[in-house]
C-alpha positions in Angstrom: 24.4 -14.2 12.3 22.5 -12.0 9.9 23.5 -10.0 6.9 24.6 -10.6 3.6 27.7 -12.5 2.7 30.5 -10.9 0.5 28.9 -12.6 -2.4 25.4 -11.4 -2.1 27.0 -7.7 -1.7 28.9 -8.0 -4.9 25.6 -9.4 -6.9 23.4 -6.6 -5.3 25.9 -3.8 -5.7 27.7 -4.9 -9.0 30.9 -4.4 -7.6 33.4 -7.2 -7.5 34.3 -8.7 -4.1 37.7 -7.8 -4.3 36.7 -3.8 -4.9 34.4 -4.3 -1.6 37.2 -5.3 0.4 39.7 -2.9 -1.1 37.4 -0.1 -0.1 36.8 -1.7 3.4 40.7 -1.5 4.0 41.4 1.8 2.1 38.4 3.9 3.2 36.9 2.2 6.4 33.4 1.3 4.4 31.7 -0.9 4.4 32.4 -2.0 8.0 31.0 -5.7 7.9 30.6 -7.5 11.3 32.7 -11.3 11.3 31.1 -14.6 12.1 32.7 -16.8 14.4 34.5 -18.5 11.7 35.8 -15.1 10.2 33.3 -14.4 7.4 32.2 -10.9 6.4 28.6 -10.1 7.2 27.2 -6.7 5.9 24.2 -4.5 6.6 21.6 -4.5 3.7 21.6 -0.6 4.0 25.2 -1.2 2.9 23.9 -2.0 -0.7 22.4 1.5 -1.2 25.1 3.4 0.3 27.6 1.6 -2.0 25.3 2.1 -4.7 25.0 6.0 -4.3 28.9 5.9 -3.8 28.9 4.5 -7.3 27.0 6.9 -9.0 28.7 9.6 -7.4 32.0 8.4 -8.7 30.6 8.0 -12.2 29.8 11.5 -11.5 33.3 12.3 -11.3 33.7 12.6 -7.3 36.8 10.6 -5.8 35.7 7.4 -4.3 36.8 8.5 -1.1 34.6 11.6 -0.9 31.9 9.7 -2.5 31.7 7.2 0.1 31.7 9.8 2.6 28.6 11.6 1.0 27.0 8.4 0.1 27.1 7.7 3.9 25.8 10.9 4.9 22.8 11.0 3.0 21.4 7.2 3.4 21.0 8.0 7.1 17.9 8.6 8.5 17.0 12.0 9.5 14.4 14.1 11.4 15.2 17.4 9.3 12.1 19.3 9.3 12.2 20.9 5.9 12.8 18.9 2.6 13.6 22.1 0.7 16.5 22.9 3.4 17.9 19.9 3.7 18.2 19.4 -0.3 20.1 23.2 -0.3 22.3 21.8 2.4 23.3 18.8 1.1 27.3 19.1 0.6 28.3 18.3 -2.9 25.2 18.4 -4.5 25.5 21.1 -7.6 22.2 22.5 -7.7 21.1 26.3 -8.1 17.4 27.4 -6.7 16.0 29.5 -9.2 13.1 31.8 -8.5 9.8 30.4 -10.1 6.0 31.6 -10.1 3.6 29.1 -9.2 1.9 29.0 -12.6 5.5 27.6 -13.5 5.7 25.3 -10.9 2.1 23.9 -11.3 3.1 22.2 -15.0 6.4 21.1 -13.9 4.7 19.2 -11.1 2.6 17.8 -13.2 4.8 16.4 -15.9 6.5 14.6 -13.0 3.3 13.0 -11.9 2.4 12.1 -15.3 5.7 10.6 -15.7 5.3 8.4 -12.7 2.0 7.2 -13.8 3.2 6.3 -17.0 6.2 4.6 -15.9 4.3 2.7 -13.4 7.2 1.0 -11.5 6.0 1.1 -8.1 7.2 4.5 -6.9 7.7 5.9 -3.5 5.7 9.5 -3.6 5.6 12.4 -1.6 3.7 15.6 -2.0 3.6 18.6 -0.1 0.6 21.1 -1.0 0.8 23.6 1.9 -2.9 24.0 2.0 -5.5 21.1 1.7 -7.7 22.9 -0.7 -4.7 23.0 -3.1 -4.4 19.0 -2.8 -8.3 18.4 -3.3 -8.3 19.9 -6.5 -5.8 17.2 -7.9 -6.7 14.5 -5.3 -7.9 12.6 -8.4 -4.6 12.7 -9.8 -3.1 11.3 -6.7 -5.3 8.6 -6.2 -4.3 7.3 -9.6 -0.7 7.5 -9.3 -1.2 5.8 -5.7 -2.9 3.1 -7.6 0.4 2.0 -9.0 2.5 3.3 -6.0 4.3 1.4 -3.3 3.3 4.5 -0.8 1.9 7.6 -1.4 2.2 10.3 1.5 0.7 13.8 1.5 1.7 16.8 3.4 -1.1 19.7 4.0 -3.0 21.4 6.8 -5.2 18.5 6.9 -7.3 18.6 10.4 -5.8 15.2 11.2 -3.8 12.2 9.8 -5.7 9.8 7.8 -4.8 7.0 5.8 -7.4 6.6 2.9 -6.9 3.8 0.8 -3.8 3.9 -1.1 -2.5 7.3 0.2 -1.6 8.7 3.7 -2.4 12.1 4.6 -0.6 13.7 7.2 -1.2 17.3 8.8 1.2 20.3 8.8 0.6 23.7 10.2 1.6 27.1 8.6 4.3 27.2 11.3 6.2 24.2 10.6 9.0 24.3 8.5 7.1 22.1 5.8 4.3 24.9 6.1 5.7 27.1 3.4 7.0 24.3 1.1 5.8 22.9 -2.3 7.3 19.6 -3.0 6.5 16.4 -5.4 9.2 13.7 -4.9 8.8 10.2 -7.1 11.7 7.3 -6.2 10.8 4.6 -8.4 13.4 1.7 -9.8 13.9 3.4 -13.0 12.5 7.3 -12.6 13.9 9.7 -9.9 12.5 13.3 -9.8 12.0 15.8 -7.3 10.7 19.5 -7.4 10.9 21.1 -4.1 10.4 24.5 -3.4 9.9 27.4 -0.5 7.7 30.4 -0.7 9.5 33.3 1.0 7.4 35.1 3.4 5.2 38.2 2.7 4.9 37.2 -1.2 1.4 37.0 -1.1 0.9 33.6 0.1 -2.6 35.0 1.8 -4.2 36.4 -1.4 -2.2 39.5 -1.8 -1.2 38.7 -5.1 -2.8 36.5 -7.7 -2.2 32.9 -7.0 -0.4 31.8 -9.9 2.3 35.1 -9.8 2.8 33.8 -5.9 6.9 33.4 -6.1 9.3 30.4 -4.6 12.7 29.8 -4.9 12.8 26.3 -6.6 15.0 23.2 -7.1 14.1 20.6 -9.8 16.6 17.4 -9.9 16.6 13.9 -11.7 19.5 13.0 -10.1 18.8 9.9 -8.2 21.2 10.3 -5.3 19.2 13.7 -4.5 15.9 12.3 -4.8 16.5 9.8 -2.4 17.9 12.0 0.0 14.9 14.1 -0.4 12.4 10.8 0.0 14.7 10.4 3.2 14.2 13.9 4.7 10.3 13.4 4.2 10.3 9.8 5.6 12.1 11.8 8.8 9.0 14.4 8.6 6.7 11.0 8.6 8.3 9.4 11.3 7.6 12.6 13.8 4.0 12.1 12.9 3.2 8.3 12.5 6.3 6.3 13.8 4.8 3.0 12.6 4.1 4.4 9.2 7.7 6.4 8.9 9.3 2.8 9.6 7.6 1.2 7.1 8.7 3.9 4.6 12.4 3.4 5.8 12.4 -0.1 5.3 11.2 0.4 1.5 14.2 3.1 1.2 16.3 0.5 2.4 15.7 -2.4 0.0 15.3 -0.1 -2.8 17.9 0.5 -5.6 18.7 3.8 -6.9 16.5 4.6 -10.2 19.4 5.1 -12.4 23.5 6.2 -12.6 23.0 8.7 -15.9 19.1 9.6 -15.8 19.1 10.1 -19.8 16.0 8.6 -21.0 14.2 10.0 -18.0 15.1 13.0 -18.5 14.2 13.2 -21.9 10.7 12.3 -21.4 10.0 14.5 -18.7 11.5 17.4 -20.7 9.1 16.6 -23.1 5.9 16.4 -21.0 7.0 19.7 -19.5 7.4 21.5 -22.5 4.0 20.4 -23.7 2.4 21.8 -20.2 4.4 24.7 -20.6 3.2 25.4 -23.9 -0.5 25.3 -23.0 -0.1 27.5 -19.8 
């Protein structure tokens, strides 16, 4: 029977085998299959769920609710909006802020720079609304893709293209993602997500200066929230390219969460953001 034994689960999650068994009995998760001889066999996805639950527990959530929330956001999703899914995620203490494009741009650059500097095979997703916006920074994403596990770009491209290390996927203005801005980096030691939604009728088509366009935005380095965003983006990919979406799912299944308390990453990213904002 395929799957992981209790010893392998303990090694991969850092939890004692007795703790895993206790959670199974008390909270109904994980739910192992049994071999004919009675030995437990766990799904590899359980490693990620337990890792999320531990991070949520250490952040102050009781283990029962932590397990429930970790299971909910570990499931593959076909939600068409990254921003909407993050805002709707229960228990995530995030408050959207109104930010102009000229502020979002340096925030994006800081996240990208830290990913390139860290160089730890990240999974990267970015939503640009319009192809022309992406082409202006394509050189940056090609450099980022050189050290990434996978780099996926959403914009109003005329068609889907696999171009070397990056995958370009077309979205339309009417799609949920068509009005969104996103930069998601999920690496073993660094996680960051900027996701924003442009309110309709706010000058997206040139009625106001480009840098003054206003978005509702969320920025987080919480690894659980970043993984949720990556799952949502993968769900969008799967609706366009099933094979590539399945590959991203497999990469996420075997990927540990970045860190439980991302203080070093937060410090480094904050310093980069300050440099960009100071120069703006």
